[in-house]
C-alpha positions in Angstrom: 78.8 106.8 65.7 80.4 107.1 69.1 83.4 104.7 69.5 84.3 105.8 73.0 82.5 104.1 76.0 81.2 107.3 77.4 78.1 107.8 75.2 76.8 110.4 77.6 78.1 112.3 80.5 77.5 111.1 84.1 74.6 112.6 85.9 76.1 115.1 88.1 75.1 118.3 89.9 77.6 121.0 90.1 78.0 124.6 91.1 81.6 125.1 89.8 82.6 125.3 86.2 86.1 125.2 84.5 86.6 126.1 80.9 89.9 125.2 79.2 91.4 127.4 76.6 94.5 125.6 75.3 96.0 128.1 72.9 99.3 129.9 73.6 101.5 132.3 71.7 104.4 130.2 72.9 105.0 127.2 75.2 107.0 127.8 78.3 109.7 125.2 78.8 108.4 124.2 82.3 104.8 123.9 81.2 103.2 120.4 81.7 99.7 121.5 80.9 97.6 120.8 77.8 98.6 123.9 75.9 99.3 124.4 72.2 101.3 127.0 70.3 101.1 127.7 66.6 97.6 126.3 66.1 95.5 129.5 66.4 93.7 128.6 63.2 91.7 126.1 65.3 90.4 128.7 67.7 87.0 129.3 66.1 86.4 125.5 65.6 87.5 124.8 69.2 85.2 127.5 70.6 82.3 126.0 68.8 83.2 122.6 70.2 83.3 124.1 73.7 79.8 125.5 73.3 78.6 122.2 71.8 80.1 120.3 74.7 78.3 122.5 77.2 75.0 122.0 75.3 75.6 118.3 75.2 76.2 118.2 78.9 72.9 120.2 79.5 70.9 117.6 77.6 71.9 114.8 79.9 72.4 116.5 83.3 70.8 118.6 85.9 71.9 122.2 85.2 69.4 123.9 87.6 72.0 124.4 90.4 73.2 127.9 90.9 76.7 128.3 89.6 79.0 129.9 92.1 82.2 130.0 90.1 83.5 130.0 86.5 87.2 129.7 85.8 88.7 130.1 82.3 92.2 128.5 82.5 94.8 127.5 80.0 96.8 127.8 78.0 96.6 131.5 77.7 92.9 132.5 77.9 93.8 136.2 77.3 94.2 135.1 73.6 90.5 134.1 73.5 89.1 136.3 70.7 86.7 138.9 72.0 83.6 138.0 70.1 84.0 134.3 70.9 84.6 135.0 74.6 81.4 137.0 74.7 79.6 134.1 73.0 81.0 131.6 75.5 79.7 133.7 78.4 76.3 133.9 76.7 76.3 130.1 76.2 77.1 129.5 79.9 74.4 131.9 81.1 71.8 130.4 78.8 72.6 126.9 79.9 73.2 127.4 83.7 71.7 129.5 86.4 74.7 131.7 87.2 74.6 133.6 90.6 74.7 137.4 90.3 77.8 137.4 92.5 79.5 134.4 91.0 83.3 134.5 91.0 84.2 134.5 87.3 88.0 134.3 86.8 90.2 134.4 83.7 93.9 133.6 83.6 96.0 136.2 81.7 99.6 136.5 80.8 101.4 139.9 80.7 102.2 140.9 77.1 99.1 139.2 75.7 96.5 141.6 76.8 95.0 144.5 74.8 93.7 147.2 77.0 90.3 147.2 75.2 89.9 143.6 76.3 89.5 144.6 80.0 86.2 146.3 79.3 85.1 143.4 77.1 85.9 140.9 79.9 83.8 143.0 82.3 81.0 142.9 79.7 81.3 139.1 79.7 80.8 139.1 83.5 84.4 138.4 84.4 85.2 139.9 87.8 88.5 138.3 88.7 91.9 138.3 86.9 94.7 135.8 87.6 97.9 137.2 86.2 100.8 134.9 85.5 103.8 137.0 86.7 106.1 134.2 87.9 109.2 136.5 88.0 110.4 140.0 87.1 113.7 138.7 85.8 113.1 139.1 82.1 116.3 137.2 81.1 115.5 134.2 83.3 111.9 134.0 81.9 113.1 134.3 78.3 115.5 131.4 78.8 112.4 129.4 79.8 110.7 130.5 76.6 108.3 132.8 78.4 108.2 136.1 76.5 107.0 138.8 78.9 108.8 141.7 80.6 108.6 143.4 83.9 107.3 146.5 82.1 104.4 144.5 80.6 103.5 143.3 84.2 103.5 146.9 85.6 101.5 148.2 82.6 98.9 145.4 82.9 98.5 145.9 86.7 98.0 149.6 86.3 95.4 149.2 83.6 93.6 146.2 85.1 93.2 147.8 88.5 91.1 150.5 86.8 88.5 147.8 85.8 88.9 145.0 88.4 89.1 145.0 92.2 89.8 141.3 92.5 93.2 140.7 91.0 95.4 137.7 91.8 99.0 137.1 90.7 101.0 133.9 90.3 104.6 133.8 91.3 107.0 130.8 91.1 109.8 129.8 93.5 112.8 127.9 92.3 113.2 129.1 88.7 116.7 128.7 87.3 118.7 132.0 87.0 116.5 133.8 89.6 118.7 134.6 92.6 117.8 135.5 96.1 118.0 139.3 95.4 115.7 138.9 92.3 113.2 137.1 94.5 113.3 139.7 97.4 113.0 142.5 94.9 109.9 140.9 93.4 108.2 140.4 96.8 109.0 143.9 98.0 107.4 145.3 94.8 104.5 142.8 94.9 103.2 143.9 98.4 102.7 147.4 96.9 100.6 146.3 94.0 96.8 146.7 93.7 96.1 143.0 94.2 94.0 140.9 96.6 95.5 137.5 96.1 98.8 135.7 95.6 99.4 132.1 94.4 103.0 131.1 95.1 104.1 127.8 93.6 107.3 125.8 93.7 108.7 125.0 90.3 108.0 121.3 89.5 110.0 119.7 86.8 107.9 117.4 84.7 109.2 114.9 82.2 108.7 115.5 78.5 109.2 119.3 79.0 112.0 121.4 77.5 113.1 122.2 81.1 113.5 118.6 82.0 115.6 117.9 79.0 117.8 120.9 79.7 118.4 119.6 83.3 119.1 116.1 82.1 121.6 117.4 79.6 123.3 119.6 82.2 122.4 122.8 80.4 120.1 124.1 83.2 120.9 124.2 86.9 118.2 124.7 89.6 118.7 126.6 92.8 119.4 124.5 96.0 116.3 123.2 97.8 117.3 124.7 101.1 117.5 128.2 99.5 114.1 127.8 97.9 112.5 126.7 101.2 114.1 129.6 103.0 112.6 132.0 100.4 109.2 130.4 100.9 109.3 131.0 104.7 110.6 134.5 104.2 107.8 135.3 101.7 105.0 134.0 103.8 106.1 136.4 106.6 106.4 139.3 104.2 103.0 138.7 102.8 101.5 138.3 106.4 103.1 141.7 107.4 101.4 143.2 104.3 98.0 141.8 105.3 98.0 139.0 102.8 97.2 136.0 104.9 98.0 132.4 104.0 95.0 130.1 103.7 96.6 127.2 101.8 100.1 126.0 101.0 100.4 128.1 97.9 97.6 130.6 98.4 97.5 134.0 100.2 94.7 136.5 100.2 93.5 139.7 101.8 90.4 139.2 103.9 87.4 138.2 101.8 89.3 137.5 98.7 90.3 133.8 99.0 89.6 131.9 95.8 86.1 130.4 95.9 86.8 128.2 92.9 90.0 126.7 94.3 88.4 126.0 97.6 85.8 123.9 95.8 88.6 121.6 94.6 90.0 121.3 98.2 86.6 120.6 99.6 86.2 117.8 97.1 82.8 119.0 95.9 81.5 118.2 92.4 82.9 120.4 89.6 82.6 120.2 85.8 85.3 121.0 83.3 84.8 121.6 79.6 87.4 121.6 76.9 90.3 119.4 75.7 91.8 117.5 78.7 89.3 119.0 81.2 89.1 117.1 84.5 85.8 116.8 86.4 84.7 115.3 89.7 81.2 114.1 90.7 82.0 113.5 94.4 82.9 109.8 93.8 84.4 109.5 90.3 87.0 111.6 88.4 86.8 112.1 84.6 89.1 113.5 82.0 88.3 114.7 78.5 90.3 113.6 75.5 93.7 115.3 75.6 94.4 115.3 71.8 93.0 118.5 70.2 91.9 116.9 66.9 90.4 113.9 68.6 88.5 116.1 71.0 87.1 118.2 68.1 86.1 115.0 66.3 84.3 113.5 69.3 82.3 116.7 70.0 81.4 117.2 66.4 80.0 113.6 66.3 77.8 114.4 69.3 79.8 112.1 71.5 81.0 112.7 75.0 84.5 114.2 75.1 85.3 112.1 78.2 87.7 109.3 77.5 88.8 108.3 81.0 87.0 107.7 84.3 88.1 106.5 87.7 86.1 105.6 90.7 88.0 106.3 93.9 88.1 103.5 96.5 87.9 104.3 100.1 91.7 104.4 100.6 92.1 106.8 97.7 89.3 109.1 98.9 90.9 109.1 102.4 94.3 110.0 101.1 92.8 112.8 99.0 90.9 114.2 102.0 94.1 114.1 104.1 96.3 115.7 101.4 93.8 118.4 100.4 92.8 119.1 104.0 96.4 119.5 105.2 97.2 121.9 102.4 94.8 124.4 104.0 95.6 126.7 107.0 92.4 125.6 108.7 93.5 122.0 108.5 91.4 118.9 108.4 89.2 117.5 111.2 90.7 114.4 112.7 87.3 112.9 113.1 86.8 113.1 109.3 90.0 111.0 108.9 89.8 108.4 111.7 86.1 107.4 111.0 87.3 105.6 107.9 90.0 103.6 109.7 90.1 100.4 111.6 91.3 100.4 115.3 94.7 99.1 114.2 95.0 101.7 111.5 94.0 104.5 114.0 96.8 103.4 116.3 99.4 103.5 113.5 98.1 106.8 112.3 98.3 108.3 115.8 101.8 107.0 116.2 102.9 108.9 113.1 101.0 112.0 114.2 102.9 112.0 117.5 106.3 111.7 115.7 105.5 114.5 113.3 104.1 116.7 116.0 107.3 116.3 118.1 109.3 117.2 115.1 107.1 120.4 114.8 105.9 119.5 111.3 102.2 119.6 112.4 100.0 120.5 115.3 96.6 119.3 116.6 94.3 122.1 117.8 90.6 122.1 118.5 90.2 118.7 116.9 91.9 119.6 113.6 95.2 118.6 112.1 97.3 121.5 110.9 100.7 121.7 109.2 103.1 124.2 110.8 105.0 126.6 108.5 107.9 124.1 108.7 105.5 121.3 107.5 103.9 123.3 104.7 107.0 123.2 102.6 107.3 119.4 102.8 103.6 118.6 102.7 103.9 115.8 100.2 106.5 113.9 102.3 104.2 114.2 105.4 101.3 112.8 103.5 103.4 109.8 102.5 104.5 109.3 106.1 100.9 109.4 107.3 99.6 107.0 104.7 98.4 103.9 106.4 
């Protein structure tokens, strides 16, 4: 008997799928995501629940749309057992109409990949790897409980490039114990790698993480904000010189290799996530699956919806989302898409703030679109707050 209020999933149409694999060999001290270490004995049971959740969704929803992207995130999806991953791919293809050229991404961490997996991933239809590099300073990473090495990065890149053309790497600005020279060495090496995409994130310190506790206790010191922002500017220029163009605050790609999946999020189109803690959007409402692993397994095994939270965005929330997500992108956001939701008085206040920020060179208005300047990209959150009306 289902005790949660979501007895069935909302009727949504989607072209974008996310699969969450929460298992990790270790938990990085800065990680805020739904990821579990030391519970690998649940992998097979969890995989079955994932497949059951997909089938449950198919019973209540339109699954005839052509799927354009599939993204397996985590956690550490490179720990997904081979035979189970192949079964997952088969379940998706039996349930959905997957485009022959669909972008199919898996996140992987150096040091967790067996070379024979690369061919198995190709067999499963995966055609894009997202590699979590973060830094090449082994000691700094180990202090953050991230057990990989620069050598494991080089080895993985060398082997993966023999199987995959579309490779992305994640790097992280602002990590403790990573100095300016460490960062410049990383970027100078990175521009020579056989990759098509770079995601560059600022370290965000989340409460209830080991890193947060270390900072509060004075055991960990973060680099100065001004230094991190300078490194961001310098890196965007280095990537541009190497032909890796910025298309979003944290995203850079060679021509034709921008992430299709991530752009769906920024476009606010419907997407569906499966797995513990998975977040979905139907164009109006946002949903999140149960975040507790055992509760998630129990819900799905009882043929109940795994969703335990839903929120319908009001017009103000939707407007703020459109502003925030639009300004993160290099192409900007159409002013007409923003002002059509505002009253005359709100338009006047909004324009006043735009003028102030434009004079301060944080943004520019060109061809009817609002764009952040390089100066504005690094303080995007603050600008959104200032523009909120």
